[in-house]
GUTI-584046 format. One record per residue (C-alpha): residue number from 1; residue in three letters; x, y, z. Coordinates in steps of 0.2 Angstrom, whole numbers, always signed. Each point is the difference from the previous one (the first is absolute). Layout:
! GUTI-584046
+-----+--------+-------+-------+-------+
: num : residu :  east : north :    up :
+-----+--------+-------+-------+-------+
: NUM :    ALA :     X :     Y :     Z :
...
+-----+--------+-------+-------+-------+
END
This chain:
! GUTI-584046
+-----+--------+-------+-------+-------+
: num : residu :  east : north :    up :
+-----+--------+-------+-------+-------+
:   1 :    UNK :  -538 :  -227 :   -15 :
:   2 :    UNK :    +5 :    +9 :   -16 :
:   3 :    UNK :    -2 :   +17 :    +8 :
:   4 :    UNK :   +11 :    -5 :   +15 :
:   5 :    UNK :   +14 :    -6 :   -12 :
:   6 :    UNK :    -1 :   +17 :    -9 :
:   7 :    UNK :    +2 :   +10 :   +16 :
:   8 :    UNK :   +15 :   -10 :    +5 :
:   9 :    UNK :    +8 :    +3 :   -17 :
:  10 :    UNK :    -2 :   +18 :    +1 :
:  11 :    UNK :    +7 :    +1 :   +18 :
:  12 :    UNK :   +15 :   -10 :    -6 :
:  13 :    UNK :    +3 :   +11 :   -15 :
:  14 :    UNK :    -1 :   +16 :   +12 :
:  15 :    UNK :   +13 :    -8 :   +11 :
:  16 :    UNK :   +12 :    -3 :   -14 :
:  17 :    UNK :    -2 :   +18 :    -6 :
:  18 :    UNK :    +4 :    +6 :   +18 :
:  19 :    UNK :   +15 :   -11 :    +1 :
:  20 :    UNK :    +7 :    +7 :   -17 :
:  21 :    UNK :    -3 :   +18 :    +5 :
:  22 :    UNK :    +9 :    -3 :   +17 :
:  23 :    UNK :   +15 :    -7 :    -9 :
:  24 :    UNK :    +1 :   +14 :   -13 :
:  25 :    UNK :    +0 :   +13 :   +14 :
:  26 :    UNK :   +13 :    -9 :   +10 :
:  27 :    UNK :   +11 :    -2 :   -15 :
:  28 :    UNK :    -2 :   +19 :    -4 :
:  29 :    UNK :    +6 :    +4 :   +18 :
:  30 :    UNK :   +15 :   -11 :    -1 :
:  31 :    UNK :    +5 :    +8 :   -17 :
:  32 :    UNK :    -2 :   +18 :    +8 :
:  33 :    UNK :   +12 :    -4 :   +14 :
:  34 :    UNK :   +13 :    -8 :   -11 :
:  35 :    UNK :    +1 :   +16 :   -11 :
:  36 :    UNK :    +5 :   +10 :   +16 :
:  37 :    UNK :   +15 :   -11 :    +3 :
:  38 :    UNK :   +18 :    +4 :    -7 :
:  39 :    UNK :    +4 :   -11 :   -15 :
:  40 :    UNK :   +19 :    +1 :    +5 :
:  41 :    UNK :    +5 :    -2 :   +18 :
:  42 :    UNK :   +18 :    +6 :    -4 :
:  43 :    UNK :    -8 :   +16 :    -7 :
:  44 :    UNK :   -10 :    +2 :   +16 :
:  45 :    UNK :   +16 :    +0 :   +10 :
:  46 :    UNK :   +10 :   +12 :   -11 :
:  47 :    UNK :   -14 :   +12 :    -4 :
:  48 :    UNK :    -3 :    +8 :   -17 :
:  49 :    UNK :   +17 :    +5 :    -8 :
:  50 :    UNK :    -9 :   +10 :   -14 :
:  51 :    UNK :    -8 :   +11 :   +12 :
:  52 :    UNK :   +13 :    +2 :   +13 :
:  53 :    UNK :   -10 :    -6 :   +15 :
:  54 :    UNK :    +8 :    +3 :   +17 :
:  55 :    UNK :   +13 :   -13 :    +4 :
:  56 :    UNK :    +1 :    -7 :   -18 :
:  57 :    UNK :   +17 :    -5 :    -7 :
:  58 :    UNK :    +4 :    -1 :   -18 :
:  59 :    UNK :    +9 :   -15 :    -6 :
:  60 :    UNK :   +11 :    +2 :   -15 :
:  61 :    UNK :    -3 :   -12 :   -14 :
:  62 :    UNK :   +15 :   -11 :    -4 :
:  63 :    UNK :    +9 :    +4 :   -16 :
:  64 :    UNK :    -4 :   -13 :   -13 :
:  65 :    UNK :   +18 :    -6 :    -3 :
:  66 :    UNK :    +2 :   -13 :   +13 :
:  67 :    UNK :    +8 :   +13 :   +12 :
:  68 :    UNK :    -9 :    +8 :   +14 :
:  69 :    UNK :    -2 :   +19 :    -2 :
:  70 :    UNK :   +13 :   +10 :    +9 :
:  71 :    UNK :    -5 :   +10 :   +15 :
:  72 :    UNK :    +6 :   +18 :    +3 :
:  73 :    UNK :   +17 :    -1 :   +11 :
:  74 :    UNK :    -1 :   +10 :   +15 :
:  75 :    UNK :   +16 :    +7 :    +9 :
:  76 :    UNK :    -4 :   -12 :   +15 :
:  77 :    UNK :    -1 :   -15 :   -12 :
:  78 :    UNK :   +16 :    +5 :    -9 :
:  79 :    UNK :    +9 :    +2 :   +17 :
:  80 :    UNK :    -6 :   -17 :    +5 :
:  81 :    UNK :    +6 :    -8 :   -16 :
:  82 :    UNK :   +17 :    +8 :    +3 :
:  83 :    UNK :    +2 :   +11 :   -15 :
:  84 :    UNK :    -7 :    +8 :   -15 :
:  85 :    UNK :    -3 :   +17 :    -5 :
:  86 :    UNK :    -5 :    +6 :   +17 :
:  87 :    UNK :   +17 :    -5 :    +8 :
:  88 :    UNK :   +10 :    +7 :   -15 :
:  89 :    UNK :    -8 :   +17 :    +3 :
:  90 :    UNK :    +4 :    -1 :   +18 :
:  91 :    UNK :   +18 :    -5 :    -2 :
:  92 :    UNK :   +12 :   +11 :   +10 :
:  93 :    UNK :    +7 :   +14 :   -12 :
:  94 :    UNK :   -15 :    -2 :   -12 :
:  95 :    UNK :    -3 :   +19 :    +3 :
:  96 :    UNK :   +12 :   +13 :    -7 :
:  97 :    UNK :    +9 :    +7 :   +15 :
:  98 :    UNK :    +5 :   +15 :   -12 :
:  99 :    UNK :   -17 :    +6 :    +2 :
: 100 :    UNK :    +2 :    +3 :   +19 :
: 101 :    UNK :    +7 :   +17 :    +4 :
: 102 :    UNK :    +8 :    -7 :   +16 :
: 103 :    UNK :   +10 :   -12 :   -11 :
: 104 :    UNK :    +4 :   +13 :   -12 :
: 105 :    UNK :    +7 :   +11 :   +14 :
: 106 :    UNK :   +10 :   -14 :    +7 :
: 107 :    UNK :    +7 :    -4 :   -17 :
: 108 :    UNK :    +5 :   +18 :    -3 :
: 109 :    UNK :    +8 :    +1 :   +17 :
: 110 :    UNK :   +13 :   -12 :    -6 :
: 111 :    UNK :    -2 :   -12 :   +15 :
: 112 :    UNK :    -2 :   -17 :    -7 :
: 113 :    UNK :    -6 :    -7 :   +16 :
: 114 :    UNK :   -14 :   +13 :    +2 :
: 115 :    UNK :    -6 :    -3 :   -18 :
: 116 :    UNK :    -1 :   -19 :    +4 :
: 117 :    UNK :    -9 :    +3 :   +16 :
: 118 :    UNK :   -12 :   +12 :    -9 :
: 119 :    UNK :    -4 :   -13 :   -13 :
: 120 :    UNK :    -6 :   -12 :   +13 :
: 121 :    UNK :   +16 :    -9 :    +4 :
: 122 :    UNK :   +12 :   -10 :   -10 :
: 123 :    UNK :   -12 :   -13 :    -7 :
: 124 :    UNK :   -12 :   +13 :    -6 :
: 125 :    UNK :   +14 :   +10 :    -8 :
: 126 :    UNK :    +8 :   -15 :    -8 :
: 127 :    UNK :   -16 :    -7 :    -7 :
: 128 :    UNK :    -6 :   +17 :    -7 :
: 129 :    UNK :   +17 :    +1 :   -10 :
: 130 :    UNK :    -1 :   -18 :    -6 :
: 131 :    UNK :   -18 :    +3 :    -5 :
: 132 :    UNK :    +4 :   +16 :   -10 :
: 133 :    UNK :   -11 :   +10 :   +12 :
: 134 :    UNK :   +13 :   +12 :    +6 :
: 135 :    UNK :    +6 :   +11 :   -15 :
: 136 :    UNK :    +8 :   +13 :   +11 :
: 137 :    UNK :   +13 :   -12 :    +7 :
: 138 :    UNK :   +15 :    -1 :   -12 :
: 139 :    UNK :   +10 :   -16 :    +2 :
: 140 :    UNK :   +14 :    +8 :   -10 :
: 141 :    UNK :    +2 :   +15 :   +11 :
: 142 :    UNK :   +18 :    -2 :    +7 :
: 143 :    UNK :    -2 :    +8 :   +16 :
: 144 :    UNK :   -14 :   -11 :    +7 :
: 145 :    UNK :    +3 :   -16 :   +10 :
: 146 :    UNK :   -12 :    -9 :   -11 :
: 147 :    UNK :    +9 :    +4 :   -16 :
: 148 :    UNK :    +3 :   -15 :   -12 :
: 149 :    UNK :   +16 :    +0 :   -10 :
: 150 :    UNK :    +3 :   -14 :   -12 :
: 151 :    UNK :    +4 :    -3 :   -18 :
: 152 :    UNK :   -16 :    +7 :    -7 :
: 153 :    UNK :    -1 :   +15 :   +13 :
: 154 :    UNK :   +14 :   +13 :    +0 :
: 155 :    UNK :    +2 :   +12 :   +14 :
: 156 :    UNK :    -9 :   +17 :    -1 :
: 157 :    UNK :   +10 :   +11 :    -1 :
: 158 :    UNK :   +13 :   -11 :    -8 :
: 159 :    UNK :   +14 :    +9 :    +9 :
: 160 :    UNK :    -9 :    +0 :   +17 :
: 161 :    UNK :   +11 :    +3 :   +15 :
: 162 :    UNK :    -8 :    -4 :   +18 :
: 163 :    UNK :    +2 :   +13 :   +14 :
: 164 :    UNK :    +4 :    -1 :   +14 :
: 165 :    UNK :   +13 :   -14 :    +0 :
: 166 :    UNK :    +8 :    -8 :   +15 :
: 167 :    UNK :   +10 :   -15 :    +5 :
: 168 :    UNK :    -7 :   -14 :   +11 :
: 169 :    UNK :    +6 :    +4 :   +18 :
: 170 :    UNK :    +9 :   -15 :    +8 :
: 171 :    UNK :    +1 :   -10 :   -16 :
: 172 :    UNK :   +16 :    -6 :    -8 :
: 173 :    UNK :    +3 :    +4 :   -18 :
: 174 :    UNK :   +12 :    -7 :   -14 :
: 175 :    UNK :    -4 :   +13 :   -12 :
: 176 :    UNK :   -11 :   +15 :    -3 :
: 177 :    UNK :   -13 :    +0 :   +14 :
: 178 :    UNK :   -11 :   +16 :    -4 :
: 179 :    UNK :   -19 :    -2 :    -2 :
: 180 :    UNK :   -16 :    +9 :    +4 :
: 181 :    UNK :    +0 :    +6 :   +18 :
: 182 :    UNK :   -16 :   -10 :    +4 :
: 183 :    UNK :    +7 :   -15 :    -7 :
: 184 :    UNK :   +17 :    +2 :    +9 :
: 185 :    UNK :   -10 :    +1 :   +17 :
: 186 :    UNK :   -10 :   -16 :    -5 :
: 187 :    UNK :   +16 :   -10 :    -4 :
: 188 :    UNK :    +8 :    +5 :   +16 :
: 189 :    UNK :   -15 :    -7 :    +9 :
: 190 :    UNK :    +1 :   -16 :   -10 :
: 191 :    UNK :   +18 :    -3 :    +3 :
: 192 :    UNK :    -2 :    +3 :   +18 :
: 193 :    UNK :   -14 :   -12 :    +1 :
: 194 :    UNK :    +9 :   -13 :   -10 :
: 195 :    UNK :   +15 :    +1 :   +12 :
: 196 :    UNK :   -11 :    +0 :   +15 :
: 197 :    UNK :   -10 :   -16 :    -6 :
: 198 :    UNK :   +16 :   -10 :    -3 :
: 199 :    UNK :    +1 :    +1 :   -18 :
: 200 :    UNK :   +17 :    +9 :    +0 :
: 201 :    UNK :    +6 :   +16 :    -9 :
: 202 :    UNK :    -6 :    +7 :   -16 :
: 203 :    UNK :    +9 :   +14 :   -10 :
: 204 :    UNK :    -3 :   +11 :   -15 :
: 205 :    UNK :    +8 :    -3 :   -17 :
: 206 :    UNK :    -9 :   +12 :   -10 :
: 207 :    UNK :   -14 :   +13 :    +2 :
: 208 :    UNK :    -4 :   +15 :   -11 :
: 209 :    UNK :    +8 :    +1 :   -17 :
: 210 :    UNK :    -2 :   +15 :   -11 :
: 211 :    UNK :    -6 :    -1 :   -19 :
: 212 :    UNK :   +18 :    +3 :    -5 :
: 213 :    UNK :    +7 :   -13 :   +12 :
: 214 :    UNK :   -12 :   -13 :    -7 :
: 215 :    UNK :    +6 :    +4 :   -18 :
: 216 :    UNK :   +18 :    -5 :    +4 :
: 217 :    UNK :    -6 :   -15 :   +11 :
: 218 :    UNK :   -11 :    -7 :   -14 :
: 219 :    UNK :   +13 :    +3 :   -13 :
: 220 :    UNK :   +12 :   -10 :   +10 :
: 221 :    UNK :   -12 :   -15 :    +2 :
: 222 :    UNK :    -3 :    +1 :   -19 :
: 223 :    UNK :   +19 :    -1 :    -3 :
: 224 :    UNK :    +2 :   -15 :   +11 :
: 225 :    UNK :   -16 :   -10 :    -4 :
: 226 :    UNK :    -7 :    +6 :   -16 :
: 227 :    UNK :   -17 :   +10 :    -1 :
: 228 :    UNK :   -12 :   -14 :    +3 :
: 229 :    UNK :    +8 :    -7 :   +15 :
: 230 :    UNK :    +4 :   +18 :    +7 :
: 231 :    UNK :   -18 :    +4 :    -1 :
: 232 :    UNK :    -4 :   -14 :   +12 :
: 233 :    UNK :   +11 :    +6 :   +13 :
: 234 :    UNK :    +2 :   +19 :    -2 :
: 235 :    UNK :   -14 :   +13 :    -4 :
: 236 :    UNK :    +3 :   +12 :   -14 :
: 237 :    UNK :    +1 :   +18 :    +4 :
: 238 :    UNK :   -16 :    +8 :    +5 :
: 239 :    UNK :    -7 :   -17 :    +5 :
: 240 :    UNK :    +9 :    -4 :   +16 :
: 241 :    UNK :    -8 :    +0 :   +17 :
: 242 :    UNK :   +16 :    +5 :    +7 :
: 243 :    UNK :    -3 :   +18 :    -8 :
: 244 :    UNK :   -15 :    +2 :   +11 :
: 245 :    UNK :    +9 :    -2 :   +16 :
: 246 :    UNK :   -12 :   -13 :    +5 :
: 247 :    UNK :   +11 :   -15 :    -4 :
: 248 :    UNK :   +15 :    -7 :   +10 :
: 249 :    UNK :   +11 :   -15 :    -3 :
: 250 :    UNK :    +5 :    -8 :   +16 :
: 251 :    UNK :   +13 :   -13 :    +5 :
: 252 :    UNK :    +3 :   -11 :   +15 :
: 253 :    UNK :   +13 :    +6 :   +12 :
: 254 :    UNK :   +10 :   -10 :   +14 :
: 255 :    UNK :   +18 :    +3 :    +1 :
: 256 :    UNK :    -1 :   +12 :   -15 :
: 257 :    UNK :   -13 :    +0 :   -13 :
: 258 :    UNK :    -3 :   -12 :   -15 :
: 259 :    UNK :    -6 :    +4 :   -18 :
: 260 :    UNK :   -17 :    +1 :    -6 :
: 261 :    UNK :    +2 :   -16 :   -10 :
: 262 :    UNK :    +3 :    -9 :   +16 :
: 263 :    UNK :   -15 :    +7 :   +10 :
: 264 :    UNK :   -12 :   -13 :    -6 :
: 265 :    UNK :    -1 :   -15 :   +12 :
: 266 :    UNK :    +7 :    +8 :   +15 :
: 267 :    UNK :    -9 :    +2 :   +17 :
: 268 :    UNK :    -1 :   +19 :    -4 :
: 269 :    UNK :    -8 :    -4 :   -17 :
: 270 :    UNK :   -13 :   -11 :    +8 :
: 271 :    UNK :    -4 :   +12 :   +13 :
: 272 :    UNK :    -2 :   +14 :   -12 :
: 273 :    UNK :   -12 :   -10 :   -11 :
: 274 :    UNK :   -11 :    -3 :   +15 :
: 275 :    UNK :    +1 :   +17 :    +9 :
: 276 :    UNK :    +4 :   +14 :   -13 :
: 277 :    UNK :   -18 :    +5 :    -1 :
: 278 :    UNK :    -1 :    +4 :   +18 :
: 279 :    UNK :   +11 :   +15 :    -4 :
: 280 :    UNK :    -8 :    +5 :   -17 :
: 281 :    UNK :   +11 :   -11 :   -12 :
: 282 :    UNK :    -3 :   -14 :   -12 :
: 283 :    UNK :   +12 :   -11 :   -10 :
: 284 :    UNK :    -4 :    +8 :   -17 :
: 285 :    UNK :    +7 :   -13 :   -12 :
: 286 :    UNK :    -5 :   -17 :    +7 :
: 287 :    UNK :    +6 :   -18 :    -5 :
: 288 :    UNK :   -10 :    -6 :   -15 :
: 289 :    UNK :    -8 :   +17 :    -4 :
: 290 :    UNK :   +11 :    +5 :   -15 :
: 291 :    UNK :   -14 :    -1 :   -12 :
: 292 :    UNK :    -9 :   +14 :    +9 :
: 293 :    UNK :   +14 :   +11 :    +6 :
: 294 :    UNK :   +13 :    -3 :   -14 :
: 295 :    UNK :   +14 :    -3 :   +13 :
: 296 :    UNK :    +8 :   -15 :    +7 :
: 297 :    UNK :    -2 :    -4 :   +19 :
: 298 :    UNK :    +8 :   +13 :   +11 :
: 299 :    UNK :    -3 :    -5 :   +18 :
: 300 :    UNK :   +11 :   +15 :    +5 :
: 301 :    UNK :   -10 :   +13 :    -9 :
: 302 :    UNK :   -12 :    +8 :   +12 :
: 303 :    UNK :   -13 :   +13 :    -5 :
: 304 :    UNK :    -9 :   +12 :   +12 :
: 305 :    UNK :   -19 :    +2 :    -2 :
: 306 :    UNK :    -5 :    +5 :   +17 :
: 307 :    UNK :    -6 :   -10 :   +15 :
: 308 :    UNK :   -18 :    +0 :    -5 :
: 309 :    UNK :    +2 :    -6 :   -18 :
: 310 :    UNK :   +14 :   -12 :    +5 :
: 311 :    UNK :   -11 :    -8 :   +13 :
: 312 :    UNK :   -14 :    -3 :   -12 :
: 313 :    UNK :   +12 :    -6 :   -13 :
: 314 :    UNK :    +7 :   -13 :   +12 :
: 315 :    UNK :   -17 :    -5 :    +6 :
: 316 :    UNK :    -7 :    -2 :   -17 :
: 317 :    UNK :   +14 :   -11 :    -6 :
: 318 :    UNK :    +5 :   +12 :   -14 :
: 319 :    UNK :   +16 :    -3 :    -9 :
: 320 :    UNK :    +2 :   +15 :   -11 :
: 321 :    UNK :    -6 :   +18 :    +0 :
: 322 :    UNK :    -7 :    -3 :   -18 :
: 323 :    UNK :   -12 :   -13 :    +7 :
: 324 :    UNK :    -3 :   +10 :   +16 :
: 325 :    UNK :    -7 :   +15 :   -10 :
: 326 :    UNK :    -8 :    -9 :   -14 :
: 327 :    UNK :   +13 :    +5 :   -13 :
: 328 :    UNK :    +6 :   -11 :   -15 :
: 329 :    UNK :   +16 :    -9 :    +1 :
: 330 :    UNK :   +16 :    +9 :    -6 :
: 331 :    UNK :   +13 :   -13 :    -5 :
: 332 :    UNK :    +7 :   +10 :   -14 :
: 333 :    UNK :    +2 :   +18 :    -5 :
: 334 :    UNK :   -12 :    +7 :   -13 :
: 335 :    UNK :   +14 :    +4 :   -13 :
+-----+--------+-------+-------+-------+
END
């Protein structure tokens, strides 16, 4: 009986040992499989960024300022955003047209229209000048259609005399009617169109004025109005657009022609304001622009800049040549 109990105890003890050993083996196997699994499922998807595993993408760490770190801006992103440095670099006229031999040749030929075309068109030409990226284009050069003459920019040369000159064919005149030949031809077309489109007759009051003639003209205004008021209506010698041969004062004509002072508010004046650009002209001294031009409103004073630039001027809603070419206002003389 005692021997039988001893045998049972031994057998039971062996069973316990077997169970313990089996449990240890099972636990070891589980731990071994656990070590082979990735600790971070996100890392498993992205790969090892430190080793540059294929397909791995590095995620920048946000700056510790409460603001996300900025990403590099690509040209495509800048374009989609609608601006930025990429757009600025691609603005028409950003490149210097003066570096182009074709433009240099066109400029040297004396053909303003060819030079504008060689620059890439009117807007490329204008924007290059406004950006200061066209050093070979001189806005003070009297013989150019793009010359800017104002109280801060005298003619160069000061005694400039345009050649050849002509009178506008088929256009009435109340005084001197000479101007540059190309301007005369353009004015004839303008007057013919105005009449044909029902606006009535337009005549010439004044065209080219020499330096010496402007001396006497301005002196007369000063005698009548005083220096300050004269400077609002009459240019000092060497600062007059009329001396370029590119400017013309026009009047309304029906049974006879009126004066320049009565031109504003006429059918002809309204038509000119809306259509002058078609023939290469602009109204140089607009209503309310005295702070920029230095002169009172002169609806009769037309300035020829050529059809390409005039079309751009009108389409862009520009009011002064100073703004058009990115120049500073010129309300007063420097002295």
